[in-house]
C-alpha positions as CSV (number, residue, x, y, z in Angstrom):
1,M,-3.5,40.1,62.9
2,V,-5.7,43.0,61.8
3,A,-8.9,42.1,59.9
4,G,-7.5,38.6,59.5
5,K,-4.2,39.7,57.9
6,P,-0.8,39.9,59.5
7,R,0.3,43.5,60.2
8,T,3.3,45.1,61.8
9,I,2.3,47.8,64.2
10,D,4.8,50.3,65.5
11,I,4.1,50.9,69.2
12,A,7.4,52.6,70.0
13,A,5.8,56.1,70.3
14,A,3.1,54.9,72.6
15,L,5.6,52.9,74.8
16,L,7.9,56.1,74.9
17,E,5.0,58.2,75.9
18,A,3.8,55.8,78.7
19,C,7.4,55.4,80.0
20,E,7.9,59.3,80.0
21,A,4.7,59.7,82.0
22,L,5.8,57.2,84.5
23,V,9.3,58.8,84.9
24,S,7.6,62.2,85.2
25,Q,5.3,61.0,88.1
26,I,8.3,59.4,89.9
27,M,10.3,62.6,89.5
28,D,7.5,64.7,90.9
29,A,7.4,62.4,94.0
30,V,11.2,62.5,94.4
31,K,11.3,66.3,94.1
32,A,8.5,66.5,96.8
33,L,10.5,64.2,99.0
34,I,13.6,66.3,98.6
35,S,11.7,69.5,99.3
36,R,10.6,68.0,102.7
37,T,14.0,66.8,103.6
38,S,16.2,68.9,106.0
39,S,19.0,70.7,104.1
40,D,21.5,68.7,106.3
41,S,20.2,65.4,104.9
42,V,19.6,66.3,101.1
43,V,23.2,65.3,100.0
44,E,22.9,62.0,101.9
45,L,19.4,61.4,100.3
46,L,20.6,62.1,96.8
47,Q,23.5,59.7,97.1
48,Q,21.5,56.8,98.5
49,M,18.4,56.5,96.4
50,V,17.4,52.8,95.8
51,L,14.4,51.8,93.6
52,T,12.6,49.0,95.3
53,D,9.6,46.8,94.5
54,G,8.5,46.4,90.9
55,G,10.0,49.6,89.9
56,S,13.5,48.2,90.4
57,Q,12.7,45.7,87.7
58,I,12.2,48.3,85.0
59,R,15.3,48.4,82.8
60,S,17.0,51.8,82.7
61,L,14.7,53.4,85.1
62,A,17.3,54.1,87.7
63,E,19.7,55.6,85.1
64,N,17.0,57.7,83.6
65,L,15.9,59.1,87.0
66,Q,19.6,59.8,87.9
67,R,20.1,61.6,84.5
68,R,16.9,63.7,85.0
69,L,18.0,64.7,88.6
70,T,21.3,65.8,87.2
71,D,19.7,67.7,84.4
72,E,17.5,69.6,87.0
73,G,20.6,70.7,88.9
74,Y,20.8,68.2,91.7
75,E,24.4,67.5,92.5
76,H,25.8,63.9,92.3
77,P,22.6,62.0,92.6
78,C,22.9,58.2,92.8
79,V,19.9,56.1,91.9
80,L,20.3,52.3,92.1
81,P,17.9,49.4,91.4
82,A,17.5,47.0,94.2
83,A,17.1,44.2,91.6
84,E,16.8,40.7,93.2
85,R,17.3,42.1,96.7
86,Y,14.3,44.6,96.4
87,R,12.2,42.8,99.1
88,E,15.1,43.1,101.6
89,F,15.3,46.9,100.9
90,V,11.4,47.3,101.3
91,A,11.8,45.5,104.7
92,I,14.7,47.7,105.8
93,G,12.7,50.9,104.8
94,A,9.7,49.7,106.7
95,L,11.8,49.0,109.8
96,K,13.4,52.5,109.7
97,A,9.9,54.1,109.3
98,A,8.5,52.0,112.2
99,R,11.5,52.9,114.5
100,S,11.2,56.6,113.7
101,A,7.4,56.8,114.3
102,R,6.2,58.4,117.5
103,E,3.8,56.5,119.8
104,N,0.8,58.6,118.5
105,Q,1.5,57.7,114.9
106,W,0.7,54.0,115.5
107,Q,-2.8,52.7,114.8
108,Q,-4.4,50.0,116.9
109,M,-5.5,46.9,114.9
110,V,-9.1,45.9,115.6
111,K,-10.1,42.2,115.1
């Protein structure tokens, strides 16, 4: 309702712009991660990318990221949504990070 009258409002362009901004930010983060990865591990990283948490629930996000990586010249990227198992993947990632952390990277919890 606009001014008390029913109206049809086309928000497709605004939604597209918002989604493009989100994908661009994710791509920037992915490219930064790839640039910090050792050259021996890049192929494995590109073939095992899993979207977790809320991002895994966004329809076509994985396919969009995979297409963009291919378009930018990365060879054979594989981006998958974790879907209903996203919490499990978050936990696995946290465990891997914890196991690889050096002793001086841990913080003491103060009550």
